[in-house]
C-alpha positions, 0 to 999 in steps of 0.5 A: 491491496489474504481476503480481508478489507484493504485499500487499493491505492490509486494510479497503478501502472499497467492496470487493466481496463475492467470492462466487465465491472458491474456498475452497481458494484462501482457505485457501492464501492464509491459510497463505501469510501475506502505508480505513475501512469498516464492512464489515470482513469483506466487505473482508477477503474482497475482499482474499483474492480480490484477493491471487491477482493482487496477491500471487502474480503471477496476471495478471487473467482474466475471472473475476478482473476480475469480482471488481471488478465492484461496486467503486465508486471514490469521490472525497473532496475535500481542497480546493486541487484535491486528492482522495482516491480510494478503491476496492479496493487502495491509496488514490489521491491526485489533484491537478487543475488547469491544469497537468494531472492528477497521480495517486498510485498506481493500484490494480489493472488491472481498475479502470483504467476506473473510476479514469479515470471518477472522474477524468473527473468532476472534470476533463477533463485526462488523467493527466499523471503517475503517482507510485508510492509503492512497487512492490506491485500494489495500488498499481501494477496500473494502471501499464500502462494509464496508461503506454500512455495517455501518463502519465509514471510516476515512482517510486524506483529500487528500484521500477523495479528490482523491477518489471523482473525475474522474482522468487521469494519464499521466504516464499510459494514463488512465482515471479512474472514481470517487469512489462510494459514499459509499466508500468515507471516511466520517471523514477526518483529516488534521493532526491527529486523536486519537481513544481511543478503546479497551484499546489502544490509537490509534494515526493516523497521516498524514505524509508529501508527500512520497508514496502519499500526503495522507499517514497516520501512525497508532500507537498503543502506549501501544501495541508498534505496528505501521502500516505504510502503503505503507511508507514501502515495506518490502524487495522490492522497493516501488511504488513512486506515483509521480502523487499523490504527492509522493516523493522519498526524502519524503520517506526518510524524513518521515521514519527519522521522524518515527524512533525516535517514535519506538524502537527495540521491535516495531512490524512494519506492512508494506504496503507490506511484512512481519512484520518488525523490526526497523532495517529492516525499517531503512535498507529500508530507507537507500536503498531509500536514496542511490538510490536517491543520485545516481540518482541525481548525474546522473541527475546533469551530464545531463543524460536523463531518459533513460540514468539514467535507463541504468546506473543501479544505483540500481545494488548493491541492486537489488538481495535483493530488486528488486524481488517485483512488482516494478522491478529495471528499473521501480523503477529508472524511478519513482525516476528520475521523483521524483527528476526532478519533471517530471510527 
C-alpha cells in the first residue's frame, strides 16, 4: 500500500466503489504509472482512489477515510490457527493461539478498527507482533495505531530506513514525509529472524532485492503456509519498485529460491490476489522471466523506452495478467527501467 510513496497492487477483494474520486486525480494517477475478485473494475477504481494515500504520501483526511467505509475485512481459515485477512490493500497473515496474536502487514490506517474487529472475532488476544513484508503503505499503513496499542513491529533493516526519512521520487516528481515514530519497526533484522509462537516455527527471511530492497517472506513450516508479500501478485502484473531497489530479474531469482522451499500442498499468501498454489507461483515467475527477456532483446536492438512499450512485449500475456492495477504499458515501462538501470 505511513504516508509515503507506495503501490497499491491490483484486484483487491471487497474494495469499495469510490464514486467521489476526483477525475483529475484519476488522470494524474494514471499518468504517474505506478485478491482475486469478480469485481475487477471496482477494485481498480478503489486502488486509484487509495493511491493518493498509499503512493504519493497524502495523509488520510475525512474524505479519504470515507473511501474505506464499505470495505469488509474477511478472514479465511487456513488451519493450525492461521488465517488470511483480506480487505483493501495487501493481504494480511494472522496466527492466533496461547502465545499471542502475530500479524503480517496491516493495510491502511483507516482500516485499523476493522482489522482489529476481524481479529477480535477470532481471538481475545491483542496483537503482540506485526511483521511487515516491505515498506509500502498498503502493507504498513496500520503500523502507527498497532504500535501505539503496544504491538512490536518487526521488519527488515531497509524497511525502517526507508520509512524513517523524507524522500523524493523522480519517477512521480513527488516528495513524501517520514513516517510517524510509532509506525517504525522497533526490531529490525539483516537476514532472518525466527518466532516460536502458537506451536509454529515462523521463519522470517529477507530476500535479495525484487519488489523492493526490503522484502521478507514469512514461512509457517509446520502448517505449510508461506506469506510472500508483494513478491507475488496473483493473476496480475506486479509493481517493480525500481526506485526502492526493486528488480524484475530479482523477482525471478527470488522466486526460484522460494520454489524449492515449498511443495504442491503449500498454501501461498500473495501480497495481492487469491491464495495460491506452487504451480500458480511458478506461472507468475515464468511470465516475469519471459517479459524480462523480451524487453532485454528490444533494448539490445537500441530501442528507446517508448519504442519498447510500443512493441507490446507482454501482448501474449495481457488477457490474463494485464487487468490488475499495473496495466501492460506501465509494467513494461518499469521492466525497461529495471533492465537498463534507469530510475
